[in-house]
N, C-alpha and C positions, 0 to 999 in steps of 0.2 A: 438524462441522468448525468450528474456531475462526477468528476474524478473521485471525490471522496466516497461517493455511493458505489462506484464501480470497484474501488479498492475493497470496500467492505463486502460487497457481493461476491467477488472472486475469492476472498479469504474464507468466507463462510462456505462457499461451494467446495473449497479445498478441504473443509473440515478442520480448520485451524482456529485456535483462539488468538486473541490479540497478544497474549503472553507468549504463546509459541512462536508467533511471527516475530515478535520483538527479540526473543532469544536467538532466533536464526539470523535476524538482521545484525545483531551484535557479533555473531560469528563471522558474518560477511564484512565486518569492520565498520558498521554504522553505529555511532554512539547515540542510541535512542533508549529511552525508558518506555515502559508500557504506557505510562501517562502521556508521553509525547506522541507515541504512535496512535493512541486513542484520539488525540487532538487532530492528527492528520485525517483520520476517518470522520471526525466531526466537522472538518473544514475550518478548524481554528488555528492550524499550523500548516505552513507550506512544506512540501516534500522536496528534498534536493534531488538533483539528477542522479547522484550516487545512490541515494536511498531508493529511488524509483527503479533503477537497474537491479539492485539487490532484491527488491521486493518482487520484481518480475521473475527473477531466477527462482526465488522461494515458492512463488505461487504458480510457477510453470505457465506463464502467460507472456505474450509479447507486449512491449511498451505501447504499441499502436492500439491494442485492445483497451488499455486503461486510459490512453490520452485522446481517443477519438472524440471529435466534437459532436455536440448535440445537433440534430438536424435543424433545430430552430435558431442556431447561432448565425 
């Protein structure tokens, strides 16, 4: 599972929409639109370290959980 897939899975497990996550990221000081966030989940846009930390706070997960490498790597 790739980072983009883990981000989407954790967000869905938290019961949040992309729009809700985007609004919370903006409160955290991340300048992202819902479209930009959707591109992160689709693997079309890179996520910054700042965005990743904020996302982890919002989703109540550790960065290690989102960044873990696939066993096949």
